[in-house]
C-alpha positions in Angstrom: 82.9 110.3 97.4 84.5 108.5 95.1 88.2 109.2 94.7 90.8 109.3 91.5 92.1 106.2 92.9 88.6 103.9 92.0 89.3 104.6 88.1 91.5 105.1 84.6 91.2 107.6 82.9 91.2 107.1 79.7 91.8 109.9 76.4 93.0 110.4 73.2 96.2 107.3 72.8 96.4 108.0 76.8 95.3 105.4 79.7 96.0 107.2 83.5 95.2 104.8 85.9 96.7 106.5 89.9 96.2 103.4 91.8 98.9 101.8 89.5 100.4 105.3 89.2 100.8 104.8 85.3 100.2 106.9 82.1 100.3 104.9 79.2 100.7 106.2 75.5 99.4 103.1 72.9 100.7 101.1 76.5 103.8 102.8 76.5 104.9 103.7 79.8 105.1 107.9 80.0 107.6 108.2 82.4 106.3 111.6 85.3 107.6 113.7 88.3 105.3 112.5 91.4 104.5 116.2 91.5 103.9 116.0 88.1 101.9 112.7 88.5 100.0 114.5 90.9 99.2 117.3 88.7 97.7 115.6 85.6 95.3 113.7 87.8 93.6 116.1 89.6 93.5 118.3 86.1 92.4 115.1 84.8 89.9 114.6 86.8 88.2 118.7 86.8 88.5 117.8 83.0 86.3 120.7 81.0 86.6 122.5 84.1 88.9 125.6 85.6 91.1 124.4 88.5 92.6 127.9 90.5 96.3 128.3 91.2 95.7 127.7 94.5 93.9 124.1 94.6 96.7 122.8 92.0 99.2 123.8 94.9 97.0 121.9 97.3 96.2 119.3 96.2 99.7 118.2 94.9 101.8 120.1 97.4 99.2 120.0 100.8 100.4 120.7 104.0 103.0 122.5 102.2 104.5 126.1 101.4 105.9 126.4 97.4 106.5 128.5 95.2 103.9 129.4 92.4 107.3 128.7 89.6 106.7 124.9 90.8 103.7 125.1 89.6 104.4 125.9 86.1 107.5 123.8 85.3 105.0 120.8 86.2 102.5 122.2 84.1 105.7 122.6 81.1 106.5 119.1 81.9 103.5 116.9 81.6 102.5 119.4 78.1 106.1 117.7 77.3 105.2 114.2 77.5 101.4 114.7 76.4 103.0 115.9 73.0 102.9 112.8 72.1 99.2 112.6 71.4 100.3 115.8 68.9 98.9 118.3 71.6 100.4 118.8 73.6 100.1 122.6 74.8 96.5 122.5 73.7 95.5 119.4 76.2 96.0 121.8 78.9 95.1 125.4 78.4 96.0 128.4 80.7 94.3 131.0 82.4 96.1 133.9 82.7 95.6 134.9 86.7 93.4 131.7 87.6 94.6 128.3 86.3 94.2 125.3 83.6 91.9 123.6 81.9 92.3 120.3 81.0 90.7 120.1 77.4 91.3 117.0 76.0 87.3 115.4 76.3 88.2 112.5 79.3 87.1 108.2 79.4 86.3 107.8 83.5 86.5 103.4 83.7 86.1 101.8 87.4 88.9 100.5 88.4 87.5 97.3 89.1 86.1 97.1 85.5 89.5 98.3 83.6 88.8 97.1 79.6 91.1 95.3 77.7 94.6 96.7 77.7 95.4 96.8 73.9 99.6 97.0 73.2 101.1 98.7 70.1 103.1 95.7 69.4 100.2 93.7 69.1 98.7 95.8 66.2 99.0 94.9 62.7 100.5 97.2 60.4 100.1 98.3 57.8 101.8 101.7 56.3 101.3 100.9 51.7 98.2 102.6 51.0 97.0 101.1 48.3 96.8 97.6 50.3 93.4 96.7 52.6 93.2 99.3 56.0 95.0 97.6 59.2 93.8 96.1 61.9 92.6 97.0 64.1 95.0 96.2 67.9 93.1 93.2 69.5 93.3 93.3 73.7 94.9 91.1 74.9 93.8 90.4 78.3 90.6 90.1 79.6 91.0 89.5 83.6 91.2 92.8 85.3 93.8 90.8 87.5 95.9 89.5 84.9 95.6 93.8 83.5 96.3 95.0 87.0 99.4 92.6 87.0 100.6 94.1 84.2 100.2 97.7 84.6 102.5 97.2 87.6 104.5 95.5 85.6 105.0 97.9 83.9 105.5 101.1 85.9 108.2 99.3 87.6 110.0 98.3 84.2 110.3 101.9 84.0 112.6 102.9 86.8 114.6 100.6 85.4 116.0 99.8 88.5 117.5 96.5 89.3 115.0 95.9 91.8 112.5 97.6 89.8 113.2 95.0 87.8 113.1 91.9 89.7 109.8 93.9 91.1 108.2 93.9 87.3 108.6 90.6 86.2 107.0 89.6 89.8 104.4 91.4 88.7 104.7 90.2 84.8 104.9 86.5 85.9 101.1 86.9 88.4 99.6 88.2 84.6 100.8 85.0 82.1 100.1 82.8 85.9 96.8 84.3 85.7 95.9 84.2 82.1 99.1 81.6 80.6 97.1 83.4 76.5 98.2 87.0 78.0 101.1 88.6 74.7 101.9 91.2 75.8 102.8 90.0 80.5 104.6 87.9 78.4 106.7 90.4 75.5 107.4 92.5 79.4 108.9 89.9 80.9 111.7 89.9 77.5 112.2 93.8 78.7 113.6 93.1 82.1 115.2 90.7 81.4 116.9 91.9 78.4 117.0 95.0 80.2 118.8 93.5 83.1 121.6 92.0 80.9 122.6 95.8 79.2 122.4 97.5 82.6 125.1 94.8 83.5 122.4 94.1 86.6 122.8 90.0 85.1 125.7 88.9 83.4 124.5 89.1 79.8 125.2 85.6 79.0 122.3 84.9 81.8 119.7 87.3 81.5 119.6 87.3 76.9 118.5 83.7 76.7 116.1 83.9 79.0 114.8 87.5 76.9 114.6 85.0 74.5 112.8 82.0 75.2 110.0 84.9 76.6 110.1 87.0 73.7 109.5 83.7 72.0 106.2 82.6 73.9 105.0 86.0 72.8 105.0 86.0 69.2 103.7 82.0 69.6 100.8 83.3 71.9 100.4 85.6 68.5 100.8 83.9 65.9 98.4 80.9 67.5 95.5 84.1 68.2 92.8 83.9 66.2 92.4 87.4 66.0 95.6 87.6 63.8 95.8 88.9 60.2 97.4 86.4 57.9 98.8 87.7 54.9 
């Protein structure tokens, strides 16, 4: 039987990639503790079904005796994280004395055929009601390997340590080597070098020019995109 690691789950504007230990909302990584992440994977993998407290404790804390309060605390953390979608409390239903149920409709996709990533920074926005409605978000790559490398990069970037930022740079560089027109991966490189400078892991005078270079590359690719909307 395939495990949850073999799939990517989509619900609302969220994408959950268990194999990459990554949850994103509109392309933005969402930080979760390891146990909260495991709990979400378990609930989403059985979306629409009641999952008992005992089953959740066994799945998230295997072979360990823990108090039920640990489950309650992590459920609360998940509801807070999912509130970005406007329905944090409603996403996870409490079934009194029994357990929990994930209520949001979930699309399950094979990890080997991940759909194109969408990133809000490539969205054409229009907040003026009398103008033409905004165009939909454009896919940023159709290459699965580049997508995976990008996901790994965002996972490492979200940790913000010097070592993780350098791992993120390696992942983003792999993404652009696979798909040289992958604009969002260049944005990832810009984010990494900017963070290295801001957090003083690297001298700002060294890090910021590199960040600016990659940001410019990302913008140039977006401008040259045939899907770009001209105003």
